[in-house]
C-alpha positions as CSV (number, residue, x, y, z in Angstrom):
1,X,-1.7,30.2,-86.9
2,X,1.5,32.1,-86.8
3,X,4.9,30.6,-86.2
4,X,5.3,33.2,-83.3
5,X,2.0,31.9,-81.7
6,X,3.1,28.3,-82.1
7,X,6.3,29.2,-80.4
8,X,4.5,30.6,-77.4
9,X,2.2,27.5,-77.2
10,X,5.5,25.2,-77.4
11,X,7.2,27.1,-74.7
12,X,4.3,26.7,-72.4
13,X,4.0,23.0,-73.1
14,X,7.7,22.7,-72.4
15,X,7.5,24.5,-69.1
16,X,4.3,22.4,-68.1
17,X,6.1,19.1,-69.1
18,X,9.2,20.2,-67.1
19,X,7.1,21.0,-64.0
20,X,5.1,17.7,-64.3
21,X,8.2,15.6,-64.7
22,X,9.9,17.4,-61.7
23,X,6.7,16.6,-59.5
24,X,6.7,13.1,-60.7
25,X,10.4,12.8,-60.0
26,X,10.0,14.3,-56.5
27,X,6.9,12.3,-55.9
28,X,8.4,8.9,-56.9
29,X,11.7,9.8,-55.1
30,X,9.7,10.4,-51.9
31,X,7.7,7.2,-52.0
32,X,10.9,5.3,-52.7
33,X,12.6,7.1,-49.8
34,X,9.7,6.1,-47.5
35,X,9.7,2.5,-48.4
36,X,13.5,2.5,-48.0
37,X,13.4,4.1,-44.5
38,X,10.6,1.4,-43.5
39,X,12.8,-1.2,-44.7
40,X,15.9,0.1,-43.1
41,X,14.3,0.4,-39.7
42,X,12.8,-3.1,-40.1
43,X,16.3,-4.7,-41.0
44,X,17.6,-2.8,-37.9
45,X,15.0,-4.1,-35.6
46,X,15.5,-7.7,-36.7
47,X,19.3,-7.1,-36.0
48,X,18.5,-5.9,-32.4
49,X,16.0,-8.9,-31.9
50,X,18.8,-11.2,-32.9
51,X,21.1,-9.6,-30.2
52,X,18.2,-9.7,-27.8
53,X,18.3,-6.0,-27.4
54,X,14.5,-5.7,-27.2
55,X,14.4,-2.0,-26.0
56,X,16.1,-0.9,-29.2
57,X,14.1,-3.2,-31.2
58,X,10.9,-1.5,-29.9
59,X,12.3,1.8,-31.1
60,X,13.0,0.7,-34.7
61,X,9.6,-1.1,-35.0
62,X,7.7,1.9,-33.8
63,X,9.5,3.9,-36.5
64,X,8.4,1.1,-39.1
65,X,4.7,1.4,-38.0
66,X,4.8,5.3,-38.0
67,X,6.0,5.0,-41.6
68,X,3.4,2.3,-42.5
69,X,0.5,1.8,-40.2
70,X,-0.6,-1.1,-42.3
71,X,2.6,-3.3,-41.6
72,X,1.0,-6.1,-39.6
73,X,4.2,-7.9,-39.4
74,X,6.0,-5.0,-37.7
75,X,3.2,-4.7,-35.2
76,X,3.4,-8.5,-34.5
77,X,7.2,-8.3,-33.9
78,X,6.5,-5.1,-31.9
79,X,4.1,-7.2,-29.7
80,X,6.6,-10.0,-29.2
81,X,9.5,-7.5,-28.2
82,X,7.1,-5.9,-25.7
83,X,6.4,-9.4,-24.3
84,X,10.1,-10.0,-23.9
85,X,10.2,-6.9,-21.8
86,X,7.4,-7.8,-19.6
87,X,5.1,-5.1,-20.9
88,X,2.0,-7.0,-21.4
89,X,-0.4,-4.1,-21.9
90,X,1.8,-2.6,-24.7
91,X,2.2,-6.1,-26.3
92,X,-1.6,-6.6,-26.2
93,X,-2.2,-3.3,-28.0
94,X,0.3,-4.2,-30.8
95,X,-1.0,-7.4,-31.5
96,X,-4.5,-6.0,-31.7
97,X,-3.1,-3.4,-34.2
98,X,-1.5,-6.1,-36.3
99,X,-4.9,-7.8,-36.4
100,X,-6.6,-4.6,-37.4
101,X,-4.2,-4.1,-40.1
102,X,-4.4,-7.6,-41.4
103,X,-7.3,-9.9,-40.1
104,X,-5.5,-12.9,-41.8
105,X,-2.5,-12.6,-39.8
106,X,-3.2,-16.0,-37.7
107,X,-0.2,-15.5,-35.6
108,X,-1.5,-12.2,-34.3
109,X,-4.8,-13.6,-34.0
110,X,-3.6,-16.4,-31.9
111,X,-1.6,-13.9,-29.5
112,X,-4.5,-11.8,-29.1
113,X,-6.5,-15.0,-28.2
114,X,-3.8,-16.2,-25.8
115,X,-3.9,-12.8,-24.0
116,X,-7.6,-12.9,-23.8
117,X,-7.5,-16.2,-22.2
118,X,-5.0,-14.9,-19.7
119,X,-7.4,-12.0,-18.9
120,X,-10.1,-14.6,-18.3
121,X,-12.2,-13.2,-21.2
122,X,-13.2,-16.8,-22.2
123,X,-15.8,-16.2,-24.7
124,X,-13.8,-13.8,-26.6
125,X,-10.7,-16.2,-26.6
126,X,-12.9,-18.9,-28.0
127,X,-13.8,-16.8,-31.0
128,X,-10.1,-16.2,-31.8
129,X,-9.5,-19.9,-31.5
130,X,-12.4,-20.8,-33.8
131,X,-11.5,-18.2,-36.2
132,X,-8.1,-19.7,-36.7
133,X,-9.3,-23.2,-36.6
134,X,-11.9,-22.4,-39.4
135,X,-8.9,-21.6,-41.8
136,X,-6.3,-24.0,-40.3
137,X,-8.1,-27.0,-38.7
138,X,-4.7,-28.6,-37.6
139,X,-3.2,-25.5,-36.2
140,X,-1.8,-27.0,-33.0
141,X,-1.4,-23.6,-31.3
142,X,-5.0,-22.8,-31.9
143,X,-6.1,-26.1,-30.7
144,X,-4.0,-25.6,-27.6
145,X,-5.7,-22.3,-27.0
146,X,-9.1,-23.9,-27.5
147,X,-8.2,-26.4,-24.8
148,X,-7.4,-23.5,-22.5
149,X,-10.8,-22.1,-23.2
150,X,-12.5,-25.4,-22.4
151,X,-10.7,-25.6,-19.1
152,X,-11.9,-22.0,-18.2
153,X,-15.3,-23.3,-19.3
154,X,-14.8,-26.3,-16.6
155,X,-15.2,-28.8,-19.4
156,X,-12.2,-30.8,-18.5
157,X,-13.1,-33.7,-20.7
158,X,-13.4,-31.7,-23.9
159,X,-10.0,-30.0,-23.0
160,X,-8.5,-33.5,-22.8
161,X,-10.0,-34.4,-26.3
162,X,-8.7,-31.3,-27.8
163,X,-5.0,-32.0,-26.4
164,X,-5.3,-35.6,-27.7
165,X,-5.9,-34.2,-31.2
166,X,-2.9,-32.0,-30.6
167,X,-0.7,-35.1,-29.8
168,X,-2.1,-36.9,-32.8
169,X,-0.7,-34.0,-34.8
170,X,2.6,-33.5,-32.8
171,X,3.3,-36.5,-30.6
172,X,6.6,-35.0,-29.2
173,X,5.1,-31.7,-28.1
174,X,6.4,-31.4,-24.6
175,X,3.9,-28.8,-23.3
176,X,0.9,-30.9,-24.5
177,X,2.0,-33.8,-22.4
178,X,2.5,-31.5,-19.4
179,X,-0.9,-29.9,-19.9
180,X,-2.7,-33.4,-20.2
181,X,-0.9,-34.5,-16.9
182,X,-2.3,-31.5,-15.2
183,X,-5.7,-32.0,-16.5
184,X,-5.7,-35.5,-15.1
185,X,-4.6,-34.4,-11.9
186,X,-7.7,-32.2,-11.9
187,X,-9.9,-35.1,-12.6
188,X,-8.2,-37.3,-9.9
189,X,-6.9,-39.8,-12.4
190,X,-3.4,-40.0,-11.0
191,X,-2.3,-43.0,-13.1
192,X,-2.8,-41.3,-16.2
193,X,-1.3,-38.0,-14.9
194,X,1.8,-40.0,-14.0
195,X,1.8,-41.6,-17.5
196,X,1.9,-38.0,-19.2
197,X,4.3,-36.6,-16.7
198,X,6.6,-39.4,-17.5
199,X,6.3,-38.9,-21.3
200,X,6.8,-35.2,-20.8
201,X,10.2,-36.0,-19.1
202,X,11.3,-38.4,-21.8
203,X,11.1,-35.6,-24.2
204,X,12.6,-33.0,-22.0
205,X,14.6,-34.9,-19.2
206,X,15.9,-31.8,-17.8
207,X,12.5,-30.0,-17.1
208,X,12.4,-29.0,-13.5
209,X,8.7,-28.1,-13.9
210,X,7.5,-31.5,-14.9
211,X,9.8,-33.2,-12.3
212,X,8.6,-31.0,-9.5
213,X,5.0,-31.7,-10.4
214,X,5.5,-35.5,-10.7
215,X,7.2,-35.3,-7.2
216,X,4.2,-33.7,-5.8
217,X,2.0,-36.4,-7.4
218,X,4.1,-39.2,-5.8
219,X,4.0,-37.3,-2.5
220,X,0.3,-37.3,-2.6
221,X,0.4,-41.1,-3.0
222,X,3.2,-41.3,-0.1
223,X,5.6,-42.7,-2.6
224,X,8.7,-40.8,-1.4
225,X,11.2,-43.3,-2.9
226,X,9.8,-42.7,-6.5
227,X,9.9,-39.0,-5.7
228,X,13.5,-39.1,-4.9
229,X,14.3,-41.2,-8.0
230,X,12.6,-38.4,-10.1
231,X,14.6,-35.6,-8.6
232,X,17.9,-37.6,-8.8
233,X,17.2,-38.3,-12.5
234,X,16.6,-34.4,-12.9
235,X,19.9,-33.7,-11.2
236,X,21.7,-36.3,-13.6
237,X,20.2,-34.9,-16.7
238,X,20.9,-31.3,-15.8
239,X,24.7,-32.1,-15.0
240,X,24.0,-31.1,-11.4
241,X,23.2,-27.6,-12.0
242,X,22.4,-25.3,-9.1
243,X,18.5,-25.2,-9.5
244,X,18.2,-29.1,-9.6
245,X,20.4,-29.6,-6.8
246,X,18.4,-26.8,-4.8
247,X,15.2,-28.5,-5.4
248,X,16.7,-31.9,-4.4
249,X,18.1,-30.4,-1.2
250,X,14.6,-28.8,-0.4
251,X,13.0,-32.2,-0.9
252,X,15.2,-33.7,1.6
253,X,14.8,-30.8,4.0
254,X,10.9,-30.7,3.9
255,X,11.2,-34.7,4.5
256,X,13.4,-33.9,7.7
257,X,16.4,-35.9,6.2
258,X,18.8,-33.2,7.4
259,X,22.1,-35.0,6.6
260,X,21.0,-35.7,3.0
261,X,19.8,-32.1,2.7
262,X,23.0,-30.8,4.1
263,X,25.0,-33.0,1.7
264,X,23.2,-31.9,-1.3
265,X,23.3,-28.1,-0.2
266,X,27.2,-28.6,0.5
267,X,27.7,-30.3,-2.9
268,X,25.9,-27.2,-4.5
269,X,27.9,-24.7,-2.6
270,X,31.2,-26.1,-4.0
271,X,29.9,-24.6,-7.4
272,X,29.6,-21.1,-6.0
273,X,31.8,-18.5,-7.7
274,X,32.1,-14.6,-7.9
275,X,29.4,-14.7,-10.6
276,X,26.9,-16.6,-8.5
277,X,27.2,-16.9,-4.7
278,X,23.6,-18.1,-4.3
279,X,24.5,-21.9,-3.4
280,X,26.5,-20.5,-0.4
281,X,23.5,-18.2,0.8
282,X,21.2,-21.2,0.3
283,X,23.4,-23.4,2.5
284,X,23.5,-20.5,5.2
285,X,19.6,-20.2,5.1
286,X,19.4,-24.2,5.5
287,X,21.5,-23.8,8.7
288,X,19.5,-20.7,9.8
289,X,16.1,-22.7,9.5
290,X,18.1,-25.5,11.7
291,X,18.7,-22.7,14.3
292,X,22.4,-22.7,13.8
293,X,23.4,-19.0,13.7
294,X,27.2,-19.8,13.7
295,X,27.2,-22.0,10.8
296,X,24.8,-19.8,8.8
297,X,26.9,-16.8,9.4
298,X,30.1,-18.7,8.4
299,X,28.5,-19.5,4.9
300,X,27.4,-16.0,4.5
301,X,30.9,-14.7,5.2
302,X,32.2,-17.0,2.7
303,X,29.9,-15.6,0.2
304,X,30.9,-12.2,1.2
305,X,34.5,-12.8,0.7
306,X,33.6,-13.5,-3.0
307,X,31.4,-10.4,-3.4
308,X,32.5,-7.7,-1.0
309,X,30.6,-4.9,-2.5
310,X,27.4,-6.7,-3.1
311,X,24.7,-4.8,-1.2
312,X,22.0,-7.4,-1.8
313,X,24.4,-10.0,-0.1
314,X,24.9,-7.6,2.8
315,X,21.1,-7.2,3.2
316,X,20.7,-10.9,3.3
317,X,23.4,-11.1,6.2
318,X,21.4,-8.3,7.8
319,X,18.3,-10.4,7.5
320,X,20.1,-13.3,9.1
321,X,21.1,-11.1,12.1
322,X,17.5,-10.1,12.5
323,X,16.3,-13.7,12.5
324,X,18.3,-14.5,15.4
325,X,17.5,-11.2,17.5
326,X,20.8,-9.5,16.6
327,X,19.2,-6.3,16.0
328,X,22.2,-4.1,16.8
329,X,24.3,-6.1,14.2
330,X,21.5,-6.0,11.7
331,X,21.0,-2.1,12.1
332,X,24.7,-1.4,11.7
333,X,24.8,-3.4,8.5
334,X,21.6,-1.8,7.2
335,X,22.9,1.6,7.8
336,X,25.9,0.7,5.9
337,X,24.0,-0.4,3.0
338,X,21.9,2.7,3.1
339,X,24.8,5.2,3.4
340,X,25.8,3.8,0.0
341,X,22.3,3.5,-1.5
342,X,19.6,5.2,0.5
343,X,17.1,3.9,-2.0
344,X,18.0,0.1,-1.4
345,X,14.6,-1.5,-1.1
346,X,15.6,-4.6,1.0
347,X,17.7,-2.4,3.5
348,X,14.9,0.1,3.7
349,X,12.4,-2.8,4.6
350,X,14.7,-4.2,7.3
351,X,15.5,-0.7,8.6
352,X,11.6,-0.2,8.8
353,X,11.2,-3.4,10.7
354,X,14.0,-2.4,13.2
355,X,12.3,1.2,13.7
356,X,9.0,-0.6,14.4
357,X,10.6,-2.9,16.8
358,X,12.3,0.2,18.6
359,X,9.0,2.1,18.6
360,X,10.3,4.7,16.1
361,X,6.9,4.6,14.3
362,X,7.2,7.6,12.1
363,X,10.7,6.4,10.9
364,X,9.2,3.1,10.2
365,X,6.3,4.5,8.2
366,X,8.7,6.5,6.0
367,X,10.8,3.5,5.4
368,X,7.7,1.4,4.5
369,X,6.5,4.2,2.2
370,X,9.7,3.9,0.1
371,X,9.4,0.0,0.0
372,X,5.7,0.4,-1.3
373,X,6.7,3.0,-3.8
374,X,9.3,0.7,-5.3
375,X,7.5,-2.5,-4.9
376,X,3.8,-1.8,-4.7
377,X,2.8,-5.5,-5.0
378,X,4.6,-6.3,-1.6
379,X,1.9,-7.1,0.8
380,X,4.0,-7.6,3.9
381,X,5.1,-3.9,3.7
382,X,1.5,-2.8,3.8
383,X,1.0,-5.1,6.8
384,X,4.0,-3.7,8.7
385,X,3.0,-0.2,7.9
386,X,-0.5,-0.8,9.2
387,X,1.3,-1.9,12.6
388,X,3.0,1.4,12.8
389,X,-0.2,3.3,12.2
390,X,-1.9,1.2,14.8
391,X,0.8,2.1,17.3
392,X,0.3,5.7,16.7
393,X,-3.5,5.2,17.0
394,X,-4.4,5.8,13.5
395,X,-6.9,2.8,13.0
396,X,-8.4,4.1,9.7
397,X,-5.0,4.2,8.0
398,X,-4.1,1.0,9.5
399,X,-7.2,-0.8,8.3
400,X,-6.7,0.8,4.7
401,X,-3.2,-0.9,4.6
402,X,-4.5,-4.1,6.0
403,X,-7.1,-4.4,3.4
404,X,-4.4,-3.6,0.7
405,X,-2.1,-6.4,2.3
406,X,-4.8,-9.2,2.0
407,X,-5.9,-7.8,-1.5
408,X,-2.1,-8.2,-2.8
409,X,-1.6,-11.5,-0.8
410,X,-4.7,-13.6,0.0
411,X,-2.5,-15.8,2.2
412,X,-1.6,-12.9,4.6
413,X,-2.9,-14.5,7.8
414,X,-1.6,-11.8,10.1
415,X,-3.3,-9.0,8.3
416,X,-6.5,-11.0,8.0
417,X,-6.5,-11.8,11.7
418,X,-6.1,-8.0,12.6
419,X,-8.9,-7.1,10.1
420,X,-11.3,-9.7,11.7
421,X,-10.4,-8.5,15.1
422,X,-11.3,-4.8,13.9
423,X,-14.6,-6.0,12.5
424,X,-15.6,-8.0,15.5
425,X,-15.0,-4.9,17.8
426,X,-17.2,-2.9,15.4
427,X,-19.8,-5.7,15.7
428,X,-19.9,-6.0,11.8
429,X,-20.5,-9.5,11.5
430,X,-20.6,-9.5,7.6
431,X,-17.1,-8.1,7.2
432,X,-15.8,-10.1,10.1
433,X,-17.3,-13.4,8.6
434,X,-15.6,-12.5,5.1
435,X,-12.2,-12.4,6.8
436,X,-12.7,-15.5,9.0
437,X,-13.9,-17.6,6.0
438,X,-10.9,-16.6,4.2
439,X,-8.8,-17.6,7.1
440,X,-10.5,-21.0,7.5
441,X,-9.4,-21.6,3.9
442,X,-5.6,-20.6,4.2
443,X,-5.1,-21.3,7.9
444,X,-7.5,-24.1,9.0
445,X,-5.0,-25.4,11.7
446,X,-4.4,-22.0,13.2
447,X,-6.1,-21.9,16.8
448,X,-6.4,-18.3,16.6
449,X,-8.5,-18.5,13.5
450,X,-11.0,-20.8,15.5
451,X,-11.0,-18.3,18.4
452,X,-12.1,-15.5,15.9
453,X,-14.7,-17.9,14.7
454,X,-16.0,-18.4,18.4
455,X,-16.1,-14.6,18.6
456,X,-18.4,-14.3,15.4
457,X,-20.6,-16.9,16.8
458,X,-20.8,-15.1,20.1
459,X,-22.0,-11.9,18.2
460,X,-24.5,-14.0,16.4
461,X,-25.7,-15.3,19.7
462,X,-24.8,-18.8,18.9
463,X,-23.2,-20.0,22.0
464,X,-23.1,-23.6,21.0
465,X,-21.2,-23.0,17.9
466,X,-18.8,-20.7,19.8
467,X,-18.2,-23.6,22.3
468,X,-17.4,-26.0,19.4
469,X,-15.0,-23.4,17.7
470,X,-13.1,-23.0,21.0
471,X,-12.9,-26.8,21.6
472,X,-11.4,-27.0,18.0
473,X,-8.8,-24.4,18.9
474,X,-7.8,-26.2,22.0
475,X,-7.5,-29.5,20.1
476,X,-5.2,-27.8,17.6
477,X,-3.1,-26.4,20.4
478,X,-3.8,-27.7,23.9
479,X,-1.5,-24.8,25.4
480,X,-3.4,-21.9,23.7
481,X,-4.4,-20.3,26.8
482,X,-6.6,-17.6,25.3
483,X,-9.0,-20.2,24.0
484,X,-9.6,-21.7,27.5
485,X,-10.3,-18.1,28.9
486,X,-12.9,-17.5,26.1
487,X,-14.4,-20.7,26.6
488,X,-14.6,-20.1,30.3
489,X,-16.4,-16.8,29.4
490,X,-19.0,-18.5,27.2
491,X,-19.7,-21.0,30.1
492,X,-20.3,-18.0,32.4
493,X,-22.7,-16.6,30.1
494,X,-24.5,-19.9,29.8
495,X,-24.6,-20.1,33.7
496,X,-22.2,-23.0,33.8
497,X,-19.8,-21.6,36.4
498,X,-18.1,-24.6,37.5
499,X,-17.1,-25.4,34.0
500,X,-15.9,-21.8,33.5
501,X,-13.8,-22.1,36.7
502,X,-12.3,-25.1,35.3
503,X,-11.3,-23.4,32.1
504,X,-9.9,-20.3,33.8
505,X,-7.7,-22.6,35.9
506,X,-6.6,-24.7,32.8
507,X,-5.5,-21.4,31.3
508,X,-3.5,-20.3,34.2
509,X,-2.0,-24.0,34.2
510,X,-0.7,-23.5,30.7
511,X,0.3,-19.8,31.2
512,X,0.6,-18.6,34.9
513,X,0.9,-15.0,33.3
514,X,-2.5,-15.2,31.8
515,X,-3.7,-11.9,33.3
516,X,-7.3,-12.4,31.8
517,X,-7.7,-15.9,33.2
518,X,-6.7,-14.8,36.8
519,X,-9.0,-11.7,36.6
520,X,-12.1,-13.8,35.3
521,X,-11.4,-16.7,37.8
522,X,-11.4,-14.3,40.7
523,X,-14.6,-12.5,39.6
524,X,-16.3,-15.9,39.2
525,X,-15.6,-16.8,42.6
526,X,-16.7,-13.4,43.8
527,X,-20.0,-13.8,41.8
528,X,-20.5,-17.3,43.5
529,X,-19.8,-15.8,46.9
530,X,-16.8,-17.9,47.3
531,X,-14.4,-15.1,48.5
532,X,-12.1,-17.4,50.4
533,X,-11.2,-19.3,47.1
534,X,-10.8,-15.9,45.5
535,X,-8.5,-14.6,48.0
536,X,-6.5,-17.8,48.2
537,X,-6.1,-17.5,44.5
538,X,-4.8,-14.0,44.6
539,X,-2.5,-15.0,47.4
540,X,-1.1,-18.1,45.4
541,X,-0.6,-16.1,42.2
542,X,1.2,-13.3,44.0
543,X,3.7,-15.7,45.4
544,X,4.3,-17.5,42.1
545,X,4.4,-14.0,40.1
546,X,6.4,-12.2,42.7
547,X,9.1,-11.2,40.1
548,X,6.5,-9.7,37.7
549,X,5.6,-6.1,39.3
550,X,2.7,-5.9,36.5
551,X,1.2,-9.2,37.7
552,X,1.7,-8.3,41.3
553,X,-0.1,-5.0,40.7
554,X,-3.0,-6.9,39.1
555,X,-3.4,-9.1,42.2
556,X,-3.6,-6.1,44.6
557,X,-6.2,-4.6,42.3
558,X,-8.1,-7.8,42.3
559,X,-7.9,-8.1,46.1
560,X,-9.0,-4.4,46.5
561,X,-11.9,-5.2,44.3
562,X,-12.9,-8.2,46.4
563,X,-12.9,-6.0,49.6
564,X,-14.8,-3.3,47.8
565,X,-17.4,-6.0,47.1
566,X,-17.4,-6.9,50.6
567,X,-17.8,-3.2,51.5
568,X,-14.4,-2.7,53.3
569,X,-13.6,0.4,51.6
570,X,-10.6,1.1,53.9
571,X,-8.9,-2.1,52.9
572,X,-9.8,-1.8,49.3
573,X,-8.3,1.8,49.2
574,X,-5.1,0.5,50.7
575,X,-4.8,-2.1,48.1
576,X,-5.4,-0.1,45.1
577,X,-2.8,2.4,46.3
578,X,-0.4,-0.6,46.7
579,X,-1.3,-1.6,42.9
580,X,-0.5,1.9,41.9
581,X,2.7,1.9,43.9
582,X,3.8,-1.4,42.2
583,X,2.8,-0.6,38.6
584,X,2.1,3.1,37.9
585,X,0.8,2.2,34.5
586,X,-2.2,-0.1,35.6
587,X,-5.3,1.8,34.9
588,X,-8.0,-0.1,36.9
589,X,-6.8,1.2,40.4
590,X,-7.2,4.9,39.5
591,X,-10.8,4.5,38.3
592,X,-11.6,2.3,41.5
593,X,-10.1,4.9,43.8
594,X,-11.9,7.9,41.9
595,X,-15.1,5.8,42.4
596,X,-14.4,5.5,46.1
597,X,-13.6,9.2,46.7
598,X,-16.6,10.3,44.6
599,X,-18.9,8.2,47.0
600,X,-17.1,9.8,49.9
601,X,-17.7,13.2,48.5
602,X,-13.9,13.7,48.2
603,X,-14.3,15.5,44.9
604,X,-10.5,16.8,44.6
605,X,-9.2,13.5,45.5
606,X,-11.3,11.8,42.8
607,X,-10.2,14.6,40.2
608,X,-6.6,13.8,41.1
609,X,-7.2,10.1,40.0
610,X,-8.8,11.1,36.7
611,X,-6.0,13.6,35.9
612,X,-3.4,10.9,36.7
613,X,-5.1,8.6,34.3
614,X,-5.2,11.1,31.6
615,X,-1.6,11.7,31.9
616,X,-1.1,7.9,31.7
617,X,-3.6,7.3,28.9
618,X,-4.4,10.5,27.0
619,X,-6.8,8.7,24.8
620,X,-8.9,7.1,27.6
621,X,-12.3,8.9,27.1
622,X,-13.6,7.7,30.5
623,X,-11.1,9.7,32.4
624,X,-12.1,12.9,30.5
625,X,-15.9,12.2,31.1
626,X,-15.3,11.5,34.9
627,X,-13.2,14.8,35.3
628,X,-15.7,16.9,33.3
629,X,-18.6,15.6,35.6
630,X,-16.6,16.4,38.7
631,X,-15.9,19.9,37.6
632,X,-19.6,20.3,36.8
633,X,-20.3,19.2,40.2
634,X,-17.9,21.9,41.7
635,X,-19.4,24.5,39.5
636,X,-16.2,24.9,37.4
637,X,-17.9,25.2,34.1
638,X,-14.8,26.3,32.1
639,X,-12.7,23.5,33.4
640,X,-15.5,21.1,32.7
641,X,-16.0,22.4,29.0
642,X,-12.2,21.7,28.4
643,X,-12.6,18.1,29.4
644,X,-15.8,17.7,27.4
């Protein structure tokens, strides 16, 4: 081989070696750079976590896992940071990715198990607990997870055994003592529950959670002195912090010990500052609950002097005005807030309530739309918007909102009552029963609920059950006149007219303005042929209700109906006209007069009554039908078609 040829080969080898070395250098440099970046982001994330700047930590940790999708520790810390930010779904995803990256990351396995337990995926949570315990049989967190699984499986005894094992491993574990106390409460073993609550408080004397739960336990036993002692110790250990003082004050208030409650609220209020005016606001609401507007407003103004530009505080003052019917003052304050912040949720809510009260229904709906957009879980806003829709005659939208209200808040009694009434009117016994059964659980002492139960029983043709339900309503509230009226109706249906009369009279005794009671009483007398008693009742009620035009008009209408029953058309017509003169908005006399005129073949006069009715009540279908039939009778087909 020639030297020249060797030189050519060598030059090629040199170039190849140079390229290879450069590639390796760049490759190694790139790898080192990637690892360095990962470490840099991880370090920065830890600094942010130490500063409790979790939003920034999330950004850094996401950079880490983008660079290295196998970094299970970064995924775990990302999950923890998401939890701190209240982002449960994102946290769950991060912990799951940590487990996928490294199944031996038991911390991540535990977090996934805890999230599964919270989601009530009991079987899957059990698998996670068992997986960890197979590797670490004495892992107290995994044992605690297992006890939670056993509780969801309704195996309280095994849950207790598991927590006993936790205590044998860690006797000073506060949460375990607290959990055992709760389990013994579920078992009904209050002595052992008390023991574990006491031990929990010996470990963490300032725990308001353990103290309040122990107070409730003493309350169940009627040992209020012991309950008071627990709360006083809690206040002592906390150094008299605002939360502890508030709980003690509420305890006295709920017990009706007003002077003690006021003293503790005042003691708490002494610690109010520019940073925290809540103690003054708490004292104000105490006075408000006691019906003392002046004192309540005084404390609110003290708070306002400390925080003049606090819009939330202004909203609290507006709410106070609303509570005491000072709607004008409330609205002025709410408008002031909305001028500065037109998206203020509390002020918008109050403005919506004011609009509803003032029959500005479209404005109310707009305000509640804003509230619901900002606080989609606020059931009361859906209920109030439903009232606005109802006032506008939109039953379907109202029903939709009522269903959402009870879905968000199962204890929404007013919304459930309206839904039950809807379903009873629609004769849907299944859906009505669903709402009524829920009401009996959350409001068993509300007489309205038992009245609804009676209505359901009537639809199911179970008169005796209806009578029992109405008697229960009356027992709960002897002044609840509607229950007497409904009981009277049931007795009438059963042919027990004397009992019916007594019920209608009782309703009028409890509430002389009970129009239904008066109407049914007069009708029952007429049905029994006791016209003298019917007329006497009307005369008596007209005198006692002489200052109420709507009731006087009703009496004239009832008297007219009695004369019509006695075939005295002239007198009946006179009284129906008097009823309309007294109260033009009463509907019955228009229908009655139209009927008289039809029978007398005075078609135009009858039409006039129906047309007046349509003006008064545009959605009253009976008036349209009556007018259409009369136009048909006159051969006025086009006009008839318009009414049809």
